[in-house]
C-alpha positions in Angstrom: 0.0 0.0 0.0 1.4 3.4 -1.0 0.8 6.2 1.5 0.2 9.8 0.3 3.1 12.1 0.9 3.0 14.3 4.0 3.8 17.9 2.8 5.2 18.9 6.2 7.5 15.9 6.3 8.7 16.7 2.8 9.4 20.3 3.7 11.3 19.5 6.9 13.2 16.6 5.4 14.3 18.7 2.4 15.2 21.7 4.6 17.6 19.9 6.8 19.2 17.8 4.0 19.8 20.8 1.8 21.0 23.1 4.6 23.3 20.4 5.9 24.8 19.7 2.5 25.4 23.3 1.8 27.1 24.0 5.1 29.2 20.8 4.8 30.4 21.7 1.3 31.3 25.2 2.5 33.3 23.9 5.4 35.2 21.5 3.1 36.0 24.5 0.8 34.2 22.7 -2.0 31.7 25.6 -2.6 31.1 29.2 -1.5 28.0 31.1 -2.3 27.3 34.8 -1.5 23.8 34.7 -0.3 23.9 37.0 2.7 21.0 39.3 1.5 18.7 36.4 0.5 17.0 36.5 3.9 15.1 39.6 2.7 13.0 37.3 0.5 11.8 35.0 3.3 8.1 35.9 2.7 8.3 33.9 -0.5 8.4 30.8 1.7 5.0 31.7 3.0 3.8 32.3 -0.5 5.0 28.9 -1.8 3.6 27.1 1.2 0.3 28.9 1.0 -0.1 27.9 -2.6 0.8 24.3 -1.7 -1.9 24.3 0.9 -4.7 25.4 -1.4 -3.8 23.3 -4.4 -5.4 19.9 -4.6 -2.7 17.9 -6.5 -0.4 16.1 -4.1 2.5 16.1 -6.5 2.3 19.9 -7.0 2.0 20.4 -3.2 5.1 18.3 -2.7 7.1 20.3 -5.4 6.1 23.6 -3.8 7.1 22.3 -0.3 10.5 21.3 -1.7 10.9 24.7 -3.3 10.0 26.5 0.0 12.4 24.2 1.9 15.3 24.8 -0.6 14.7 28.6 -0.4 14.8 28.5 3.4 17.9 26.3 3.4 19.6 28.8 1.1 18.6 31.6 3.6 20.0 29.7 6.5 23.2 29.0 4.6 23.5 32.7 3.6 23.2 33.8 7.2 25.7 31.2 8.3 28.2 32.4 5.6 27.6 36.1 6.4 27.9 35.8 10.2 30.0 32.7 10.5 32.9 33.0 8.1 36.3 34.7 8.5 35.7 36.2 12.0 38.6 36.7 14.3 38.3 35.3 17.8 36.8 37.8 20.3 37.4 38.4 23.9 35.2 36.2 26.2 33.4 38.1 29.0 32.1 36.4 32.1 29.6 38.3 34.3 27.5 37.5 37.3 24.3 39.5 38.1 22.4 39.3 41.3 19.3 41.1 42.8 18.6 40.6 46.5 15.3 39.2 47.6 13.1 41.3 49.8 10.5 39.4 51.9 8.0 42.1 51.4 8.1 41.6 47.6 5.1 39.7 46.3 5.3 40.3 42.5 8.3 40.5 40.1 8.9 40.5 36.4 11.9 39.6 34.3 12.5 40.7 30.7 15.5 38.9 29.0 16.7 40.2 25.6 19.5 38.6 23.6 20.4 37.3 20.2 21.7 33.8 19.3 23.0 31.6 22.1 22.1 29.0 24.7 19.9 30.1 27.6 18.6 28.3 30.7 16.3 29.0 33.6 16.1 25.9 35.7 16.9 26.6 39.3 15.7 28.4 42.4 18.0 30.7 44.4 18.0 32.6 47.7 18.3 35.9 45.7 15.4 37.4 43.8 17.4 36.9 40.6 20.7 35.5 39.6 22.4 35.1 36.2 25.8 33.9 35.1 26.8 34.9 31.5 29.6 33.8 29.3 29.8 35.5 25.9 32.0 37.0 23.2 29.1 38.9 21.7 29.4 41.9 23.9 28.4 42.6 27.5 25.1 42.2 29.3 23.4 45.0 31.2 20.9 44.7 34.1 18.2 47.1 35.0 16.0 47.1 38.1 13.0 49.2 39.0 10.8 49.0 42.0 7.2 50.2 41.6 3.8 49.8 43.3 3.3 46.4 41.6 6.7 45.0 42.6 10.1 44.7 41.1 10.8 44.9 37.3 14.1 43.4 36.1 15.7 43.5 32.6 18.8 41.6 31.4 19.8 42.8 28.0 22.8 42.1 25.7 24.3 45.5 25.3 27.2 46.5 23.0 25.7 44.0 20.6 28.1 42.9 17.9 26.9 40.3 15.4 24.1 37.8 16.2 26.4 34.8 15.3 29.9 34.0 14.3 31.9 30.8 13.9 33.0 29.5 17.3 31.0 32.3 19.0 29.6 31.7 22.5 26.7 33.3 24.3 25.6 31.3 27.3 23.3 32.6 30.1 22.2 30.5 33.1 19.4 32.2 35.2 17.7 31.3 38.4 14.8 32.9 40.4 13.4 33.1 43.9 10.3 30.9 44.1 8.2 33.1 46.4 7.0 36.0 44.2 4.4 35.8 41.5 6.4 36.1 38.3 5.8 37.6 34.8 8.5 36.5 32.3 9.4 37.8 28.9 12.0 36.3 26.7 13.1 37.9 23.4 15.8 35.8 21.7 17.1 35.1 18.2 18.6 31.9 16.8 18.8 30.3 20.3 18.3 27.3 22.5 16.1 28.1 25.4 15.6 25.5 28.2 13.3 26.8 31.0 11.9 24.8 33.9 9.2 27.0 35.3 7.5 24.4 37.5 9.0 25.7 40.8 7.7 29.2 40.2 4.3 30.9 40.2 4.5 32.0 36.6 1.3 34.0 35.8 2.5 35.4 32.5 5.1 34.1 30.1 5.8 35.7 26.8 8.3 34.3 24.3 9.4 35.9 21.0 12.0 34.1 18.9 13.2 33.5 15.4 15.0 30.2 14.6 15.1 28.5 18.0 14.9 25.2 19.9 12.6 25.8 22.9 12.0 23.4 25.7 9.6 24.7 28.4 8.2 23.0 31.5 5.3 24.6 33.2 4.0 24.1 36.7 0.6 24.4 38.6 1.5 27.0 41.3 -0.5 29.8 39.6 -4.3 29.8 39.6 -4.0 30.9 35.9 -0.9 30.8 33.7 -1.0 32.5 30.4 1.8 31.6 27.9 2.1 33.5 24.6 4.6 32.3 22.1 5.5 33.9 18.8 8.1 32.1 16.7 9.4 31.9 13.2 11.2 28.7 12.2 11.5 26.9 15.5 11.2 23.6 17.4 9.0 24.1 20.4 8.4 21.5 23.1 6.2 22.3 26.1 5.3 20.1 29.1 2.2 20.9 31.2 1.2 19.2 34.5 -1.7 16.7 34.4 -3.1 18.5 37.6 -3.9 21.6 35.6 -6.5 22.1 32.9 -4.9 23.4 29.7 -6.2 25.2 26.6 -4.2 25.7 23.4 -5.0 28.4 20.8 -3.0 27.8 17.6 -2.6 30.2 14.7 -0.6 28.7 11.9 -1.3 26.5 8.9 2.4 25.8 8.3 3.5 24.1 11.5 3.3 20.3 12.2 1.9 19.8 15.7 1.6 17.1 18.3 -0.8 17.9 21.2 -0.9 14.7 23.2 -3.8 14.5 25.7 -5.8 17.3 24.1 -9.1 17.3 22.2 -9.9 19.7 19.4 -12.8 21.9 20.5 -12.9 24.3 17.6 -10.8 25.5 14.7 -7.3 26.1 16.2 -8.4 25.5 19.8 -7.6 22.4 21.9 -8.4 21.5 25.5 -7.6 18.8 28.1 -10.5 16.7 29.4 -10.2 18.2 32.9 -10.1 21.8 31.7 -13.5 22.9 33.1 -13.2 21.1 36.4 -9.5 22.0 37.1 -8.7 24.5 39.9 -5.5 25.5 38.0 -5.6 26.5 34.4 -2.9 27.1 31.7 -3.6 29.0 28.5 -1.2 28.4 25.7 -1.2 30.8 22.7 0.9 30.0 19.6 1.5 32.3 16.6 4.1 30.6 14.5 5.6 30.5 11.0 7.0 27.2 10.0 7.6 25.6 13.4 7.4 22.1 14.9 5.1 22.2 18.0 4.8 19.6 20.7 2.7 19.8 23.9 2.6 16.9 26.3 1.4 16.3 29.8 3.5 15.0 32.7 
């Protein structure tokens, strides 16, 4: 029995094969292409994929998906060539940031802004906030403001050089105090983000990213948690506790998805069976381009 081709699988398979081959050939000095400005034409990917969605012929849909994947692979290669080739080693900077915890503080917010890199938020700490950074992209800067609603913190990559270069490093490990009610905002580029928020009362979580690998674990300490994610070409994996009811709103026709333990209630909306009865609720909102989405319960 011959199974019909899955357009998403064709797209993702072609993308990684072509991008890998191009970068490998470049590293072996077999081929060099000047494609640094090709990224400006990324909306063509949406056009090609959109046409593939509305056309009825499977063969045409597959061809259009392949073309979209090849274009995106060329864009990725062009950015890699532009940012990753011929760069001199840069000075590595290590920094430690700390904000003391005040027992009278009940609410706090953190806004983290950076480019490419590897970022984690996994641990609790005795301080309100602690971060250790290692980067040759520039230096980080911290801001702190105390208002009537609590403490607002920002950690931003200042003196920003380029978003990526060969051998570059931009690692940030963050930890928070578990007592306050937290609002968290992450704005990152081509990054790996691994955040375990289960020890914290995370009432609001906002994530904006481009090409990223995101792993997010949520908890049930807040009565309501609202998580908003906007992503371009990313792999996003989220774990939610079985003790909480969860609702997913999803706006994208281009992203393969896996929502284990959820039932589709309406177009683009999914819920767990215990959503109405659960005392704790989690609301997930996705606005994505061509991303791979996975939500599972634990």
